[in-house]
N, C-alpha and C positions, 0 to 999 in steps of 0.2 A: 098601731097603724104602720103598714108595711113601708120601709124605707124612711121612716121617721127617725130623728136623732134619739139616742137612748136617753131615758130620764138621768138627771144629775146624779153622779156618783157620791155616795157617802164617803167621808174621809176614810182612807185605807190605813189601818194600823198595822205595822209590819212586826211589831213586838208587843209583848204583854206589859202591863205598867210596871211590874216588878223588874223585868229585865231592862226596861228603859230607864228606870231609876238607877240600877246598878251601872249601867253603861255611862249615865251621865256624871257619875260620881268622879271620874277622872278627866273630864272635859274642861278646857279652859275657861275661865270666867273673866269677863272685861273688867279692866281696872277701874273704870268709872262707868257712868251711866251712858250707854251708846245712844240712847234716844236723844240726848243733848246734842251729840254731833250729827246724828241723822236729820235733825231739824234744820241744821246749817245748810246754806246754799252752796252748791258745788261751783267751781270756777271753770268754766269752758276755755279751751284753748284751740288754736288752729295752726296750720302749718306755718303761715307767716310769723306768728307769735314764737313759735318754736325755733325758727331760723334766727330771727332778729335777737331773741334773748341768748340763744347758744353763741352768737357772734359778739355779744356784750354790747349791743346797740341800744339796750333799755336800761343800762346802768345808771343810777343817780350820779350827781356830781360827787367827786371824792370828798370825803370827810377827813378830819385829823386822824382818825383810827384806820384809814384806808391807805394811808401814805406809803407804807412798806409793802403793800400787797400788789401782786401783778394782775393784769387784766384778766387772766384766766382764773386766778384765785377769787377775785371779786365777783366774776360770772358764776363761779361754782357755789359760792356763798348765797348768792341771790337765788339760783335755782333750788338749791338744797333747803333755804329758808321757805320758799314757796311750797316745796313738797312736805316740809315738816307741818305746815299749816293744812294743806289740802288733802293730803293722803288719808289721815284718820278720818276725815268727813267722808270720803268716797268708800272706805272699808266699812264704816259704821252703817251706811245705807245698804250696802250689799249683805252684811252679816244679819242685819234685822230681816231683810228680805227672805234670805235663805231659811230663816226660823219660821216663816209664816207663809209658806207655799201651799197651795191648794191640793186637795185630793190625797194627802198624806206624803207628797213628794219630798217635804221636808225631813220625814222619818227614815228616808232611804240611807243606809249607812254611809255611802259615798258622799251624798250631799251634806251630811253631818260633819264629815271629815273636812270638806271644803269650807264649811261655816267655821270650823274650829281653826283652820289656818288664817281665816280673816281676822278672828278674835286675837290670835297669837300675834300677828303682824300689827294690829291696832294697839295692843299693849306694849309692844317693842317701840313704836313710835312715840307713844306718850311718855315712856320712860326716859327718852333722850331729850337732853335739853336743846332749846332752839340753837341751830348751827351757825352763830354769828360770828365765829372766828375761824381761822384755817385749821386749827386743831379740832375744834368741835365738828368742823365739816368733814375733816378726814375720818373721824370715828362714826359720823353718820353715814358716810358711804358704806362702811362695813355693815351697818345695820340694813341699809336698803339692798345691798347685794344678797344677804341673807334672805330678806323678804322675797327679792326676785326669784331666787332660786327655789325657794319654798313653794311659790305659786306657778312654777313652770308647768307641773302636770295638771292644772285645773281644768283645761278643756277636756282632756281625756277621762279625768276623775269624774266630772259632771256627766259626761257621756255614760259612764259606768252607772251613775246614779239614775239617770233617766231609763237605762237598760234594766235596772233593779226595779224601777216602777213598771216598766213593761212586763216583767215577770210577775209582779203583784197583780197586774190587770189580767194576766193570763190564768193566774191562780184563782182570781175572783170569777173569771169566766168559766171556771170549772175544767181549765186545761185545754179549753178550745182553741184550735189553730186559728192564726190570724185570718180575718175574712170570713170566719164561719158565722152563721146566722146568730145574732144576738151579742157576738163578740165586740168588746169596746176596744177601739184602737187608739194608739198614743196621739195621732193627729186629730183626734176628736175633742181634744181639750185645748182650745184656743188660748185659755189664759195661761196655761203651761208654756206654750210657744212664745207668747208675749213676753213673759218672764225671761225665758232663755235668750231671746233677742236682745232684750235690755241688758241682761246680765253679761252677755258676751261683748256687747259693744262696750260697756263699762270696763270689763276686764281689758279689753284692747287699750282703752285710754290709760289705765293705770300701768300697763306693761310699757306703753309708749312713754309716759312721763318718767317712770323709773329708768327705762332703758336709755333714753335720751340723756339723762343726767350721767349715768354710768359711762356711756361712750365719751361724753364731753371730758371726762377725766383720764381718757386714753389719748396717745398720739394720734392725730386726725389724718386720715388719707385725703389725697387730692379731691377737692369738690365735695367733701363730707363735712357736714355740721352735726355732730352726734350721729344719730341714726339716718339723718336725711342726706341724700345725694342730690346736689343742686343740678346735676347733669345726668339724671336717670334716663337711661336709654330703654324705652319699650322693646325694641328690636333685640337688643343684646339680652334682655331679661327673658324674652319670650324664646330665644335660642336655647337658653339654659333650661326653661321650663320644658320645651319641646324634647330635648335630648333626655332628660330624666323620665318624662312621661313615655316616650317611645321605649326606653329601656324596660320600664315596668310592664308596658303592654306586651313587648316581646317576650318577657319572661313568663307572663301569664297565658298568652295565646299562641306563642311560637313565632308570631311575626307582628309588625305594626304598619299601619298605613303611613305614607309620606305626609309631611306637613309643610305647606307654603306660607311664606310671610310676604305681603305686598303692602303697599301704602307709603306712609312718611317713615321709612326705615331710618332717617337721620334725624328725627325727632328727639329732643332732650327736655327734661323739665324737672321741677323739684318735687320728690317723692321719696318714701321709704322702699328701697328695692326689695327687701325681703317680704313685704306686703304684697308688692306687685307680682313677685314670683309666686307667692302661695296662690293668689287668685288665678293667674294664668295656668299654672300648673293643674289645679282642680278642673277647670273648665276644659283644658286641652285633653286631660286624662279621661273625662266623661266622653269627650267626642271620639277618641281613639277606641275605647271600649265599645261605644255604640256601633261605630264602623265594623269593627271585627266581628260583633255578634250578628249584625244585620247581614252582612255580605259573606262571612266566613272567610278565614285565612287562605282557604285553598283556591279562591277565585281572586281576580284582580280588584283590589279595594280602592275607591276613589280617595283622594287626598283630602286631608283637613285643611282648611285655609284660615289664616290670621290676617286680618286687614287693620293696619293702623291708621286712623284717620286724625288730622288736626289741622287748624288754620290760625294764623296769628290772632284773629278776632274771635275764635271759638272760646267758649267758657269751659268746654271739657275736652280732654283728650278721649277719644272713643276707640275701643279695640274690639272688633267682631271676631268671633271664633266661630266658623261655619262647618257643618259636617253633613253628610248624607248618609247617617246612620240610622235611619228609619223613623226618627222623630219620637216624640213622647206621646202616649195616649191622652186624649183630652181629660179623661176622668183622673189622670194622675197629675194634671198641671197644677192643681190647687195644693197638692201635697209636696212638691218638689222642694219648697222652702221649709218643710216640716223636718224637725230634727229627728234623727233615726228613722226616717223614711228613705228607703233606696230601692231601686229597680234592679240592683245587682244581687248577686247572691250574698246574704248577710255575712259580714265578717265574723259575727258571733252569733251563735244561737242558743247556747246554754250558758247558765251562770258561771260555770267554770272554764269558758273559753271566751276571753276578751282581749283584743289586740293591746300590746304593750305600747305601740306607737301609731300615730295616724300618718305622720308625715315622713317622708324618705324613702329611699329605694328599696328598703327592706319591708315596707308596710303593704298590706293587701292593696290591690289596685282599686277596689271599690267595695263598698259593703257597710262602712260605719255610718254613712248617711249624713254626715256634718260638713261635707265639702261645699255645696252650693249655699246653704244658710250662713256658714261661717264666712265664706268669701264675700257675700253680700253684705255682711257686717263689717268686714274690713273695708270695702268700698264706700259704704256709707259713713264710716267714721270721719273721713275727711270731705264730705259732701258729694261723694260720687254715688253710683248705684250699680247693680247688676240686673239685667232683665233677660229673659228666656222667650223666644219666639220659636214655636215649633210646628212642622207640618208632617202629621203622622202619616207613615208610609214613604216619607222622603227623608227628611233630616231636621236639624236644629241649628238656630242661630243664637248665640250668646252675645250680649252687649255689654261690654264693661265700660262704664262712664266714670272718668276720673277727673277732679276739679284740677285745672292747670293754674288757677289764680292763687289758692292756698289761703283764701280769706274766709272760708266757711267754718264756723265753730263746730266742735264735736256734738253730736246729738246726746246730751246728757239725759239719762233716764230719771 
């Protein structure tokens, strides 16, 4: 029937059984049954808990063995002990999911590589004794730093894996171009996107837990407790995001629209500045590109507006990014949260051309397709959200909601 959804796709096998067996020979094997850990309940955290624990406010009364330890040492041992218990559970959940993804996504080489990283990290955590002393806590820090560095490229590596999945779909379609009759598109697999959403939110949680601990071991800057700045200024962070986004826009198009900031410019609240920067950068970058492409850089371009709203009784800090960049077609609105859907020229089109970095002033202005869904995952992690309202032919408003209370637990998958 014309316009109906394609029939279910059989599992896509990317390699022969012999090749798969040969490749599996050198893959890491879990040190114990990961199913046992995957059945254990994950412990959710929130901003308030991260702050109070980082300040040593949740320490038990001193025991005889604690008499020689400083407040910082006792805090680090408490946090490290929690991570030693919690991280193997979280890693086991994700590793098993990565082995059982639908439609052959688990068989993509890059997805298999990410799964192997999770197994390696799982094994390293189990091999280390509980960090109940200052000496064991110090050696545990080295293990966690190695794990933190190992998983740094996960976002891009998974994006590569989904790209490999798209190439497999294209091959299955007989090499048909995207949008051709009968061609199956990546956004037509909701279960894949549900997995990616939960996977990336889980990854954010793991990165925060490890990153918070590693930062607590460093000399603390004013107003910082680990990764969290108790006086985060949306106005200041928006300024940095605007500067970087306009630089990238000007490099790509030769010019960039002006950006105005209005509202509660003196507002501060507790948040992780790097997360807020990422979200604002992605949304502002999209607006600048839309204005340039809709109006053209040879004519006068309307400004992009950033409005910060907050009140003492408000549960959320809300930041609106408003542009007159022509809006988004209604037929595309359901896809804008879909990983690797983009209205820009793709940053990669063939298997041998994939960006090395998504973030930074040396990366493509648009085209990877992860900006909006990843930004929404960051917002939702601490109980916020990202919503898009568009008027085709005029422009788009993006509403970034951030919980100012810090008492909403992470949405554990």
